[in-house]
N, C-alpha and C positions, 0 to 999 in steps of 0.2 A: 429287258428285251423290248424292242419297239413293237407297238401294236399294229397289226395289219388291218387295213380297211376291209370291209366286206367284199368290195370289188376286187381288191388285191388277192384276198384269200380265194375267191372264186376263180380269178385268172390263174393262180398257181395250180388249183385243182384241174382247171381246163387244160393247162399245159401238160399235165400228166395224161389227161384224156387224149390230147392231140398226139402225144408220143405213143400211147398205146394204140391208137387208130392207125398210126403210121408204121407200127411194128417195131418201134425203137425200144431198146433196152433201157435207155436213160432219157431224161428230159434235157434238151439242148436249148441254147438261146433262141434258135429258130422256132421252137415249140412255144417258148414264152411270148415271142412276137405274134405268132398265130393266135395264141390265146387272148392277147390284148386286142387283136382285131375282132374278136367275138364279143368283147365287152362294150356294148353300145352305151353311150352316155357317160363313159368313164372319164376320169381326169386325164388319162393318156390320150383318149380320143379328142378331147377338147384342146389339149396342149398341141398335139400334132396338127389338128385342123388350123390352129392359129399360125402354125409354121408352113401351112399350105399342103399338108399331107393328108390324104384320105386313108385312114387306117384300114378301111375295108379292102384296099389293094393287097394287103398282106394276108387275107383270109386264104386258107388252103382248101382245095377241093377234097374234102375228106369223105371216105365212104360212110354213109349213114348221117352225114351232116354234122351239126354241132355235137362234139363229143361230150357226153355226160361223165361226171366222175364215176369211176368204176371201182369194183372191189380190188383191193390191193394197191399199194403205193408203187409208183414208178420213181426210182431214185433220180436225183438231179446230178448231172455230170459236173465235174469240177468247173467247167466254164460257166454253166448255168448258175452254180452256187456263187461263183465270183460275180456274176451280173447282179444277183439278188443282194449280195453283200454291198456292191457298189450302189445299188438303189438305196439301201439303208444309209450309206454315207451321204448320198445326195439329200436325203430327207433331213439328216442330222445337220448338214451344212446350212440348210434353210431354217433350222430351228424347229422343225416339225417333230412332234411326238408320235407320229404315225407313219406308216409306210404305205403309199398308195401307188396306183398304176402309173400316175404321172412320173413318179420317181423311177419306176422300172423303165419307162420309155426313155428317160434321160440316160440311164445306165446302158440300155440297149444301143442307143445312138453312139455310144463310145466303143462298142464292141461288135455290133452286128453290121456287117458290111452292106447288106441289102437295105437296111433302114438308113444308114449313113449315106449311101448312094442316092436314095430317094430324096433325102433332105437336100443334098448338094444339087441334085438335078432341078429341084424347085427353087433354087436360090435361097434356101432356108438356112444355109450354113451347116453346122454340125451340132455336136453335143453342147458346146458352149452357148450356142444360139438358143437351144432348148432350155438350158438353165436360165438364160436371160428372160425368155418368154414366161417361164414358170415363176420366176421372181416378180416380174411385172404383173402377172395375173394375180399373184398373192397381194401385192401392193394395191392394185385396183380394187380387189375384193375388200380389203381392210378399210378402204376409203368410203365404200358404199354403205 
């Protein structure tokens, strides 16, 4: 099983908190995106910033502010599970032994219409463009 980064683990827990705060019975991809928007300094934030997207635009106005992990798990919907599975496939394709928020952002860009629309509006392309930026960022980091 692929190891989750601390930020990814926190984002998954926050997604549950977002779903709970919104009165949802299950975590949906929109909750994952909202949780990513709360993870300042994450790989997803850096990746999307390079694509011209301010992740803060996807923060939801939640009662009580940033949802803390609460007691009891909120199950992930089949669509949310599919996005997390795709994030794992993105990490594997890059040769990563970990699953980070940047991989989740790439997976969401392929399935979440709001994020995809924002990428296209900013001329940043779509999911393939995020993959390219993620690969390029990794190559640049390995050279430094």
